[in-house]
Residue, then its C-alpha position, 0 to 999 in steps of 0.5 A: m703842664s709846664q713849670q711856668l703854668r704850675d707856678k702861675i697857679a701856685n703863686p699867681e701874685g708872683h706872675f700877675d699884677k692884678p686878678k683880672d690879668v689871670v682872667q685874661d691870660g690866654t695860656l691858662s684853661h678855665e680850670e687853671k684860671k679858677k685854681a689860680l684865683n682860688t689860691w690868690e683869694q686864700n692868700e688874700q684872706l690869710l693876709t687880711a686875717s693875719n692883719e686884724g688887730m694890727p696897730g693903726s699904722d697898717e691901716g693903708q696896707r689892710k685897705k689895699e689887701s681888702n681891695s685885692l680880695g675884692e678884685v679876686v672876687q670880681a675876676k672870679d665872677q668874670i669866669g663864672e665862679k663864686p668866691k669861697h667865703k670864710p666861715s662867719h663863726 
């Protein structure tokens, strides 16, 4: 696997504008797309969790991140994968 492919999987946000772009990438295998989207999903969940309880001025940013997480879930659905849900407690 080339360094560029490894980078796409390890840091998909740095290579793609939106999660759906991962799905449309012809250089990644199904398994590589799955790994990249899992990475993106985990990163979005961490960002969302780290912003919980932040002052109101960050509300717009949180909304954008929530939308990104939703886009990741939709992209995973397009390749037949289910999202990894955070434990509820």
